[in-house]
Steps between C-alpha positions, in 0.01 A plus 500: 500500500666226297670232705745361243631784286821555690790289617577581861869508585485541876632160605491587869120503550354214700361199315135491400246242391319431172290204389568306181252225411376517858846437644638755746839623374748717684640767267764771513481848355642512148399142418280435200200268521691249287797501741272458802319209333827324416630538856182332624502215251214630285540446126438781253601429136745736328690512172695825514583519870841401638586532866835657413346777287269792565143430383357628171158339477557414132321165490201577733482132599547588868164676529303465826148607592414746778199482728313749281567296184779717360777308323858620559853381417640355821865556404459880498238546775609583853252481790484804726584407861307797634166362381294216643591145392399441138412179320607365162408194298739335256297234314143612440297414190550856373880472538508162327311647204736801480808279516361274229449803276849635580662169407292476183617846401866419570472194276337675202809483278710264706635235257423137579865393513497320834634180346828665401517786750785485754264632768249218455455308822598794719305775324302726734266593216412133451434466871276807517299396190420169668438667836259760357321231292540656155334243273434707187630826351212749484713790371655575165764751394699567185826309516775750569840472338734286705871552527791309649762720665839335550726642771778357719418127461130569548199538273193712566190363325242778482225256410524322836527817709208590730658833608528413868813722500687262730810481281542876459432573866742227612776631270452861609385474859671184625809439287564867427611472136216681317522288185127434466221760490122497456394653168142604563263490204170355615436176316839536331700540825817297520836472674785706355870408509768766534793352310727781620447413867722243672335159537662268752329200337369387838171372350297647786253619237464141377456358849214736597307477171168321571473386137757402238527853361852548636707185456866399509673370190718285728205284604274512194393153375734316740247355743143511623468672837317206661783258415753684716585396856554788741807504729529785752844644575684833526696709252875436499614823342512758781457523876132601482423130434163563334258209507449323169361182351674271251261345248631162392404201286670210322614574146496272196808319637320429831736737678366759742531853368417848630276679250453831678504682832198672648402661830195637676473787255199654674710617792868443418765572239784322322783667313640397163754260654255349747257415222735401217837393646459130566631167373241310304658161575733345752848544344612164638212294360572228246309653210619854553868404515477266204330767289722789604844340540596521134336841470714614794810477282346761271352724769796476734823402327677503839288204618680178406314301765187653648534292818828449682631148562728532801438745780620369835400749768769400751776546242357832386485633857864403548598702193303818570558779748140617531137442403283761331121481505261673264250745642203287391581179687224373728534515878565127508778528241655791693497286814670209322759734344578637847543144630735418209712808565514429873598135466754565223633807690451724198376854464145560383426787263189699416591868495146616434368333817805598709486870406123506536517349848771738620327805350171404665663447838665844493183666376274347767745466789293742715159410359222325683483126434160518330625765256797300370289311249399602150142601585561825308515310171190307605316829564600634160389183324162468671412872507448452873601858568533810288867561437552867420855468364690185402869542418667212315878504536732313265280231350411414141155422630313506170649172381641355823166515688227593252210427735639727774545771239135452402399529865675837522318615186166387649568696818572811296177458304266399782656651813666805351845402627816649348770271356866605488757290310867554578728294276799512269283386210280739305179311421196637319273218619518611865187703569601729783453844642876544517782301343857571609793355308829498687855414395631145529682416827354799688246316716666642812448849361129429447467380860664824619264709286203314648637579846507865394141479367374355829719722718207695644317179591808371682540827691134503592521141622787598731312802632176314570674212678739698719496390860371151420605225740437221253835330436423416136383853423811646667719292268296612200542867598874451549531331160294776335717775650812321377357480147403869496839610635674301227266645235586857605871432440452375144536701182148465363587680175767238423252215563236664280754538221625140526154342513371721214185575699415868461386734778172542315441122510584496872251778559231307311575192709477704818166644393366153423611375841303784659199424283176551691306175493123474474333480842415131452863418428619690810254313721620167356864594551453612860291192580771276358773665706285460810435132426871432455572685828758729341529845651600742226348838569699661222295308243163650599301703246746450216560252222504132589832409340609149404849426369576173319873427474616289208798279431709782356536649849564192712743348248716811458835543676367759748197296604572513875534878511187532287312271738604716796388819321165348404457375857484862621239578234321175580415612853409853395231389252331237713727202429371496145809380314496148360748301292392341175605138520569292193426130464559313829766715665277526809515126549866466407599776743309333782632148435859528380829617652631705211840640405586782262525386138784650294345380176748225415402227256757228564515281809134572571199266498185680384154384600250641250763756400814518289840374618777261394289214640126549474185324614240652271210404270708577191875523434615861497627617164880525521623854509827675427744581780725806506873443462578785739296355787592236756251264338637232272373272223446128548693440179661691218434231238408700192285217365256539787465878493165666455430496127347847514831660594755590235826353637701706256407816687781552753289750695254231606557324831523123514187286522358232726465144382143391443597134548665550840229739612242230452700244694456735799124518466236302689133522399229594747127533445375847410313670782173462311506126576592520871319519831639744752454831681601862451494816708324763290540878501249528787688252724239232444594136467341388173470154350647404163331208326604331174320567174470123468668186629639290217527127563782494248733704721824308510428264214711642220795264473377334179321793340801698381664479156828317470779670690261699719441242774448583864444277797265563792457878496461675835170678537547756776772626731409251771561211258840646415624556855307241705788254517763766570297658779382162630136601492205263528233729354352378173322814383623857485199634692600289801783751542241774560457391862869580562486861382584744783171689475294176496700275732301428813164595348311174535198643323694546174407263219602559140190334354260710707695827466257737337596830341760619747652477847635822650870485593575839667841662542702226331816704468520572874576133566865550398544860611849647481617808685609748232704798617496744210665841494399770256790575258671837539534541123277392214672397179317352205659283235497619141144468381518654154476289187274213404409215732330164511244438774466136604132444570378251758386176336152568628160568349513536123878445500448146633466380139880511493552271798693180449200268530306682229772483235343496157595565140490874565849442642637398161497678164628306200695273733655797684454449875400801706484538877221757520368826359612861524219756491629830368369845412548670166755737657693203639506336157638812337767556765616136505448436127259213555219375279169342595511115518880502472687237703804639680755391758513704821747510786299466824731483799724196453269358237454580135156398378305494175179704503234598250435874467136600533415860409205622706308823447412550868862510625688830501851601597836325517425207730411168335315218678657152498301182564728199537512207741869415453645806677660400830587856611228648723586861408221691330703721264779429254678726257415433137792301357442340164751237393 
């Protein structure tokens, strides 16, 4: 009987013992010899293996020797726990000889280009050649034809490829894009590129390549790997806060510069924005400003002075009625903004955090304390449990949170889970078992249809918990009965018609939700419910359902009713509904006393967001204001109007003054150069560290061209408001000790804070008692026509944030405020052309956007990415000016 020909999947057997190099190692069923060795600190060399991928045994470097002398690949060999303890050796003379021969074979045709190869200095092939002591090349082979394949800012060099298959497996198995494939052909095997597949340009294939076969054109010939200093930090572009590493060195002008971003590619992932969206230099440094100031006139004709001269905080606070904070401010900045609003007796706005907090409180009002966190998202991301069905409601997840979307794809591939996407946007890139497209402004209807789908589960939950004396469960049963009684009174046919979800699609959804899970998945699900101490008998022996609720649902007008409906479902499916948070709305909701934002521009001070007065890394491009709104223009002087607008057109609204707009702007360091903390999507407190600290911060008074002078720039929000708030703290991270979820914790220290600090149930700290009645009638607003969907400035859309303004925001001197992704049908219906620059009416604003025709979008809803919109609504009618 062979001991290693099968991977055991019973993870519930007791541990057993094996011996590796004489060391006793405790192993678990389903673990390979390589995994057991790594857990016990025993080194086995590999070239093709990655912890985040399933093993293939392509390189054969991980071979180990059995007691009987047999040589096996440790990555694909699984000890049998039912047999007596077995022994393996990892570094015998026989193994050293085999590894030497393997490395010699891999290097037969490998070009000697180490002097100019981007991978030199961090090349795993170099390391293994030295480690296996390859001194001469004993083999010879006919030189095969080499090719260079260019695709999406990358180049694949066949001559350097050792066919470890890492890149293709990472793209398919981990990222879920299926761009790369293995073209088997013996000695002529190579990696194939599917140019018809969608490539996110995340460079995961480059990061996992052990040689220089897959390399990025962005980094080629810019620096040697060993010259770069490594600075650990976190990604700024969504609430997952993935760990990353800035690689920095001084350029020819002796200024520090970020050359690239990397991460621990063996176990983790970065999306396109996380890897490529960064500032190479400090925008306030002497050299950068001197070099770019004149160029700014060309790139941004609205910028007459890239740094404001006079911005007196006390005077500004006297003139404004409220403060608005961006969703990506740090916890420390949110705390200071709350102090400013309190002292100045002004309102504080952040609709995203306010709605999120209220929605979460209603949803989890009757939940156990330990189930109010976002452990569901953590489970999905780590594959900790097999999720049978994951329903994503109202989120453009593919671009707003690419890594979470990849995690869902991995679960489908490895765990056999079913993904359901329910959105207003028809997207071909979403790989799902069921995709439901509903009409705009009918989120309430979708919640009602979900209540109908889970009706039997709710009824069963009532039946199985009748007679309970538990006060919490009694309230849950009462709430469930109320929801079911209301559902029975509704006209379901009307709701189906208005949402445009067919009965056939509802039936498919219902069948998926009753999907019979594999036995292993059921055991995991039941164990998890038991560990969380949640009694939900109605969830036994059926699909383990997870529902992720996106921004479209908690920012719509009916968000409170929807939260109450989902609360009934929440308890019927094991409290498995979680909200998808964006940026730092967790932290903002826990720190700030927020008021509802009506989306006004004037008489508002914006902190890292747009308003009449703004504290931001870059001035916001002036936008047009509607004549029919209550908003007004700072001036009607025709000489100062936006040059891109034809003033002879009487249909155009009046324009804002670029000169006056800049007088109301105060610069602040981009987040990339700050220290601070965030609350991530898992309710962990994570540490933000700067890409580098520039000694030139603040020294730019003499570096600017004539007429572009600036005196003593403020660096962070604490510098700006220290005097007004009468604070003694010198550094922004000293504010961390005052945060409500840290205050009183003497053990907290920013410098020693490792990866995360759990902050459970943040939103319950400011709990409000919501009394919500179900409406007697359901009426939907007109949803026909063509619409614009305002995406969250998260993930891959973060390129269009204020602090990352670049020349993509100007075309031939024509300033744009963002991009509009459209389908071919949308273009035909609205008479648009690809790359055309148009003016759109968005709420009270009229903005300039660049049209981007995309093949993967379908239908009559376009996606807008713009950081100047002050209205928190998600949908706007298409109005071209």
